[in-house]
Legacy VTK file of the C-alpha trace (Angstrom):
# vtk DataFile Version 3.0
C-alpha trace
ASCII
DATASET POLYDATA
POINTS 405 float
55.926 15.747 -106.673
56.797 18.992 -104.845
57.782 20.623 -108.171
54.498 19.542 -109.773
52.390 20.893 -106.870
54.293 24.164 -106.786
53.879 24.670 -110.479
50.164 23.906 -110.302
49.646 26.469 -107.545
51.545 29.026 -109.569
49.302 28.354 -112.593
46.149 28.734 -110.515
47.444 31.992 -109.089
48.129 33.338 -112.558
44.664 32.317 -113.746
42.940 33.963 -110.803
44.942 37.171 -111.030
44.673 37.514 -114.771
41.033 36.534 -115.127
39.907 39.691 -113.364
41.867 41.933 -115.706
41.516 40.115 -119.030
38.715 41.793 -120.931
39.407 41.306 -124.585
40.316 38.416 -126.845
43.909 39.612 -127.409
44.722 39.451 -123.784
43.046 36.040 -123.522
45.103 34.681 -126.400
48.289 35.901 -124.739
47.314 34.195 -121.522
46.681 30.928 -123.387
50.130 31.113 -124.995
51.785 31.746 -121.625
49.849 28.864 -120.103
50.925 26.483 -122.868
54.586 27.397 -122.396
54.230 26.938 -118.642
52.639 23.488 -118.987
55.443 22.434 -121.314
57.973 23.565 -118.741
56.192 21.591 -116.016
56.319 18.448 -118.162
60.086 18.851 -118.655
60.619 19.315 -114.912
58.582 16.186 -114.149
60.705 14.150 -116.576
63.898 15.459 -114.963
62.534 14.567 -111.515
61.768 10.977 -112.563
65.251 10.597 -114.061
66.843 11.818 -110.839
64.871 9.269 -108.761
66.006 6.435 -110.998
69.629 7.500 -110.739
69.407 7.591 -106.934
67.881 4.108 -106.826
70.769 2.761 -108.911
73.445 4.472 -106.797
72.047 3.625 -103.325
72.764 -0.155 -103.184
76.501 0.161 -103.984
76.832 2.966 -101.433
75.216 0.865 -98.687
77.441 -2.089 -99.581
80.605 -0.001 -99.434
79.678 1.354 -95.996
79.061 -2.163 -94.711
82.349 -3.322 -96.152
84.216 -0.424 -94.563
82.732 -1.066 -91.120
83.459 -4.781 -91.487
87.143 -4.015 -91.883
87.416 -3.120 -88.186
87.293 -5.831 -85.488
84.401 -5.815 -83.038
85.699 -5.098 -79.527
84.197 -6.230 -76.223
85.471 -5.481 -72.726
84.894 -7.504 -69.578
86.330 -7.395 -66.099
85.765 -7.478 -62.362
87.016 -5.929 -59.140
86.892 -7.854 -55.849
87.620 -6.615 -52.338
88.373 -9.363 -49.789
88.771 -9.496 -46.046
90.164 -12.748 -44.672
91.283 -14.141 -41.341
93.351 -17.224 -40.423
93.579 -19.518 -37.430
96.393 -22.022 -38.035
97.800 -24.358 -35.404
101.259 -23.367 -34.142
100.996 -19.962 -35.848
99.762 -16.545 -34.762
96.265 -15.581 -35.871
96.282 -13.378 -38.942
94.016 -10.899 -40.752
94.492 -9.108 -44.062
92.671 -7.167 -46.771
93.192 -8.000 -50.422
92.185 -6.723 -53.832
91.766 -8.428 -57.179
91.286 -6.550 -60.453
90.939 -8.138 -63.876
90.146 -6.703 -67.290
90.165 -8.358 -70.718
89.631 -7.171 -74.275
88.149 -9.506 -76.893
88.624 -8.572 -80.560
86.528 -10.423 -83.138
88.766 -10.155 -86.195
86.673 -12.421 -88.437
83.633 -14.680 -88.300
85.795 -17.503 -86.915
88.762 -15.877 -85.139
88.884 -13.981 -81.834
91.875 -12.540 -80.000
91.787 -12.087 -76.212
94.224 -10.045 -74.122
93.689 -9.832 -70.364
95.460 -8.075 -67.504
95.174 -8.907 -63.815
96.545 -7.819 -60.475
98.868 -10.123 -58.580
102.447 -11.330 -58.670
104.309 -14.215 -60.292
102.067 -16.717 -58.497
100.267 -18.663 -61.275
97.297 -19.525 -59.040
96.504 -16.144 -57.488
95.629 -12.694 -58.803
95.188 -11.156 -55.336
97.183 -8.210 -54.016
97.511 -7.594 -50.276
96.750 -3.980 -49.372
99.389 -2.076 -47.445
102.982 -0.881 -47.860
101.731 2.678 -47.338
99.577 2.608 -50.457
102.269 1.656 -52.943
101.307 0.967 -56.555
100.208 -2.636 -57.007
101.447 -5.015 -59.663
99.601 -5.741 -62.897
100.528 -8.552 -65.266
99.548 -10.446 -68.406
96.816 -12.849 -67.317
95.567 -14.041 -70.732
96.819 -13.605 -74.299
95.576 -16.020 -76.937
93.750 -16.468 -80.202
90.649 -18.625 -80.563
89.796 -20.187 -83.915
86.307 -21.663 -84.329
87.147 -24.265 -86.976
83.487 -25.239 -87.374
80.370 -25.403 -85.208
81.911 -28.114 -83.011
85.709 -27.639 -83.032
87.704 -24.818 -81.441
91.467 -24.227 -81.244
93.175 -21.902 -78.759
96.864 -20.977 -78.534
98.790 -18.733 -76.144
98.236 -18.028 -72.460
94.713 -19.383 -72.528
91.696 -19.621 -70.294
91.667 -23.112 -68.775
89.534 -25.393 -70.975
89.246 -28.411 -68.634
85.769 -29.149 -67.292
85.516 -28.697 -63.506
82.260 -29.708 -61.753
80.894 -26.783 -59.710
84.248 -25.021 -60.287
86.061 -27.679 -58.257
89.744 -26.886 -57.629
90.846 -30.458 -56.982
93.267 -30.315 -59.944
93.337 -26.652 -61.026
92.897 -23.362 -59.212
90.295 -21.004 -60.667
92.968 -18.381 -61.407
95.251 -20.789 -63.267
95.595 -19.949 -66.972
97.861 -22.484 -68.725
100.209 -21.656 -71.595
100.179 -23.693 -74.792
97.624 -25.218 -77.172
94.110 -26.531 -76.549
91.728 -28.246 -78.966
88.069 -28.565 -77.943
85.062 -30.370 -79.390
81.444 -29.998 -78.300
77.955 -30.879 -79.485
74.648 -31.183 -77.643
75.564 -34.355 -75.750
79.359 -34.791 -75.941
82.424 -32.647 -75.246
86.143 -33.284 -75.330
89.427 -31.446 -74.862
93.078 -32.119 -75.678
95.870 -29.791 -74.608
99.620 -29.380 -74.334
100.666 -26.815 -71.724
104.189 -25.598 -71.132
105.497 -25.502 -67.578
108.848 -24.461 -69.047
109.248 -24.078 -72.823
112.955 -23.140 -72.898
115.306 -26.089 -73.379
118.081 -24.112 -71.654
115.988 -24.111 -68.487
115.067 -27.803 -68.358
111.990 -27.949 -70.582
108.842 -29.426 -69.014
105.218 -29.678 -70.070
101.841 -31.183 -69.214
99.631 -32.953 -71.758
96.119 -34.203 -71.296
92.820 -35.327 -72.746
89.324 -35.143 -71.289
85.936 -36.359 -72.501
82.455 -35.909 -71.102
78.852 -36.769 -71.847
75.610 -34.944 -71.073
72.165 -36.539 -70.893
68.766 -36.061 -69.263
67.456 -38.353 -66.522
63.856 -37.310 -66.087
63.893 -33.977 -64.272
67.673 -34.067 -63.878
70.644 -33.474 -66.183
73.711 -35.676 -65.816
77.242 -34.715 -66.855
79.870 -37.424 -66.506
83.336 -37.960 -67.874
86.995 -38.782 -67.381
90.405 -37.410 -68.211
94.084 -38.281 -68.307
96.726 -35.640 -67.536
100.456 -36.386 -67.762
102.689 -33.870 -65.972
106.324 -34.668 -66.758
108.337 -33.099 -63.932
110.477 -35.945 -62.539
113.981 -34.604 -61.858
112.920 -30.970 -62.317
113.613 -28.394 -59.619
110.837 -26.299 -58.083
109.316 -23.960 -60.675
108.799 -20.908 -58.461
112.215 -20.918 -56.839
113.338 -22.226 -53.473
112.266 -25.696 -52.407
108.474 -25.273 -52.407
106.896 -28.321 -54.055
103.367 -27.497 -52.807
102.981 -30.692 -50.810
104.474 -33.036 -53.415
107.325 -35.308 -52.376
110.798 -34.361 -53.554
114.299 -35.833 -53.719
117.051 -33.748 -52.164
120.807 -33.983 -52.745
123.725 -31.601 -52.324
122.825 -29.809 -55.562
119.284 -29.176 -54.340
115.825 -30.699 -54.378
113.862 -31.956 -57.390
110.543 -33.650 -58.085
110.836 -37.357 -57.433
108.221 -38.525 -59.947
105.888 -37.592 -62.773
102.136 -37.203 -62.327
100.005 -39.487 -64.492
96.646 -38.242 -63.269
93.486 -40.199 -64.116
90.428 -38.088 -63.385
86.724 -38.937 -63.255
83.713 -36.755 -62.484
79.919 -36.845 -62.317
77.553 -33.920 -61.832
73.760 -33.953 -61.463
71.705 -30.785 -62.064
68.070 -30.355 -61.067
65.784 -28.331 -58.804
64.892 -28.577 -55.124
62.683 -26.229 -53.097
62.153 -24.230 -56.306
65.898 -23.555 -56.487
68.575 -24.900 -58.860
70.496 -27.752 -57.244
73.803 -29.340 -58.288
75.413 -32.393 -56.681
78.827 -33.624 -57.796
81.619 -36.135 -57.218
85.186 -35.947 -58.542
88.175 -38.238 -58.072
91.792 -38.516 -59.208
94.597 -41.086 -58.998
98.277 -40.725 -59.896
99.257 -43.909 -61.730
102.970 -43.112 -61.394
102.905 -44.061 -57.688
101.356 -46.698 -55.444
100.990 -44.674 -52.227
99.733 -41.197 -51.287
98.381 -41.010 -54.834
94.620 -40.476 -54.544
92.257 -37.583 -54.068
88.545 -36.921 -54.188
85.987 -34.193 -53.681
82.199 -34.206 -53.275
79.614 -31.554 -52.561
76.520 -29.633 -53.566
75.344 -26.153 -54.497
71.784 -24.862 -54.127
70.491 -21.565 -55.483
72.201 -19.141 -57.834
73.166 -15.589 -56.866
72.810 -13.978 -60.289
69.712 -11.758 -60.332
69.129 -9.076 -57.656
68.193 -10.479 -54.219
68.959 -14.088 -55.130
71.185 -16.377 -53.070
73.319 -19.508 -53.215
74.775 -21.949 -50.705
77.390 -24.640 -51.231
79.377 -27.277 -49.361
82.160 -29.638 -50.322
84.539 -32.083 -48.696
87.968 -32.692 -50.182
90.743 -35.171 -49.430
93.941 -34.752 -51.446
96.918 -36.983 -50.699
100.484 -35.718 -51.123
101.126 -37.016 -54.649
97.611 -37.390 -56.011
98.040 -34.351 -58.280
100.677 -31.835 -59.316
100.474 -29.508 -56.316
101.471 -26.241 -57.982
98.235 -25.928 -59.981
95.664 -27.102 -57.430
93.465 -24.727 -55.381
95.472 -22.095 -53.496
92.912 -21.364 -50.734
92.125 -24.893 -49.525
94.530 -25.535 -46.638
96.802 -22.775 -47.934
97.334 -24.439 -51.298
99.009 -27.555 -52.621
98.360 -31.160 -51.598
98.380 -33.332 -48.455
95.224 -31.627 -47.157
91.693 -32.690 -46.249
88.637 -30.927 -44.874
85.479 -28.906 -45.402
84.561 -25.847 -47.479
81.338 -23.892 -46.867
80.229 -21.143 -49.271
77.391 -18.632 -49.435
76.517 -15.786 -51.763
73.973 -12.950 -52.162
73.408 -10.882 -55.304
72.924 -7.202 -54.495
72.477 -6.429 -58.191
73.074 -8.381 -61.366
76.705 -7.204 -61.349
77.402 -6.968 -57.594
77.742 -10.060 -55.414
78.606 -10.548 -51.729
80.173 -13.889 -50.739
81.366 -15.778 -47.681
83.709 -18.793 -47.728
84.830 -20.780 -44.685
87.592 -23.416 -44.739
87.963 -25.932 -41.912
90.893 -28.081 -43.033
93.686 -30.267 -41.784
97.115 -30.115 -43.391
99.523 -33.057 -43.342
96.820 -35.379 -41.974
99.211 -38.364 -41.820
101.967 -36.388 -40.098
101.835 -33.243 -37.968
98.044 -32.884 -38.457
97.895 -29.100 -38.279
94.461 -27.457 -38.083
93.753 -24.752 -40.646
90.769 -22.386 -40.518
90.222 -19.546 -42.959
87.352 -17.075 -43.414
86.878 -14.961 -46.554
84.377 -12.115 -47.031
84.168 -10.876 -50.624
82.509 -7.994 -52.438
82.791 -8.453 -56.201
81.515 -6.264 -59.037
81.625 -7.396 -62.658
81.463 -5.209 -65.726
LINES 1 406
405 0 1 2 3 4 5 6 7 8 9 10 11 12 13 14 15 16 17 18 19 20 21 22 23 24 25 26 27 28 29 30 31 32 33 34 35 36 37 38 39 40 41 42 43 44 45 46 47 48 49 50 51 52 53 54 55 56 57 58 59 60 61 62 63 64 65 66 67 68 69 70 71 72 73 74 75 76 77 78 79 80 81 82 83 84 85 86 87 88 89 90 91 92 93 94 95 96 97 98 99 100 101 102 103 104 105 106 107 108 109 110 111 112 113 114 115 116 117 118 119 120 121 122 123 124 125 126 127 128 129 130 131 132 133 134 135 136 137 138 139 140 141 142 143 144 145 146 147 148 149 150 151 152 153 154 155 156 157 158 159 160 161 162 163 164 165 166 167 168 169 170 171 172 173 174 175 176 177 178 179 180 181 182 183 184 185 186 187 188 189 190 191 192 193 194 195 196 197 198 199 200 201 202 203 204 205 206 207 208 209 210 211 212 213 214 215 216 217 218 219 220 221 222 223 224 225 226 227 228 229 230 231 232 233 234 235 236 237 238 239 240 241 242 243 244 245 246 247 248 249 250 251 252 253 254 255 256 257 258 259 260 261 262 263 264 265 266 267 268 269 270 271 272 273 274 275 276 277 278 279 280 281 282 283 284 285 286 287 288 289 290 291 292 293 294 295 296 297 298 299 300 301 302 303 304 305 306 307 308 309 310 311 312 313 314 315 316 317 318 319 320 321 322 323 324 325 326 327 328 329 330 331 332 333 334 335 336 337 338 339 340 341 342 343 344 345 346 347 348 349 350 351 352 353 354 355 356 357 358 359 360 361 362 363 364 365 366 367 368 369 370 371 372 373 374 375 376 377 378 379 380 381 382 383 384 385 386 387 388 389 390 391 392 393 394 395 396 397 398 399 400 401 402 403 404
């Protein structure tokens, strides 16, 4: 089109300039011949222009496809993480009062390598403790430890079924993040198969406590199923699980003789677990609204079928509000009673009563969202350890400032 317009303007210019000087028929005939040749040239240029447009239209789709294919050859990457600063104080019977400042840092990279497969690698602060990623500040500012917190692949078999393998994020459902059986920082190692649709979910997993046969192999296996339904203005989630932790005759996993409240058998060679843990779990959680705020009420229980005494535990509580958007708040309370051999003590919550089992008492929580990513929290524990024995009081206060990214 630009060629045609330019040529037309050139023709008009020639006509105007020549018309004032052409005075005889010879000159007029010459002008007509020049004009005819020029029009023929314009027609050829127009044909060439149309051919070029057609060629571009044919080439463009393959080029776009090849670019898309090239970009699709690289996995999509997504980062996530958080940093939390914590001040906490302790008042424990028969011990000196204590204060400390702690830091937690976590970062994870998720690579989407295909439409159905993701790979996750995460690092976190902390030590060898499997239920804590906190680092106590001090030692004259020495460099703090960083370790492999998660490393697994996730295969979405279809819309409902997912398979994970490696050091995985814990798949078991926990009402209101209850730590009756598993601490929030605990990431098991092994395989997990999950199923979920709109009203039903289920999990099955095999997790290694020790995978090397030269080091007395031990593992935990479990299944869990749950159901979701609506009850008027409320949503109910209820379910049950069975978790078999085969540790009878195995020495303490983290060295020494710390069995995290579980009973042990001691001989000259050392101490070992005296029994397995055949944990039957049940839970129910009701979600609704109260005072124009989200409200959740829950109940969870567990019993170790391998024993007849000191084998039960339960937890109940509520949470109102949700500190997610700026200037929103939340408040929660729970009561927990965990007998000595109700659960495998190593994996249960590490803050309640100092961690492990044979503890009962109260937990009060509050939170305030400064921004969408920044949250301030307060947690107060008023517990009693060894309630059937020494009955030692345990009070703990935590003040947290956490930023997610």
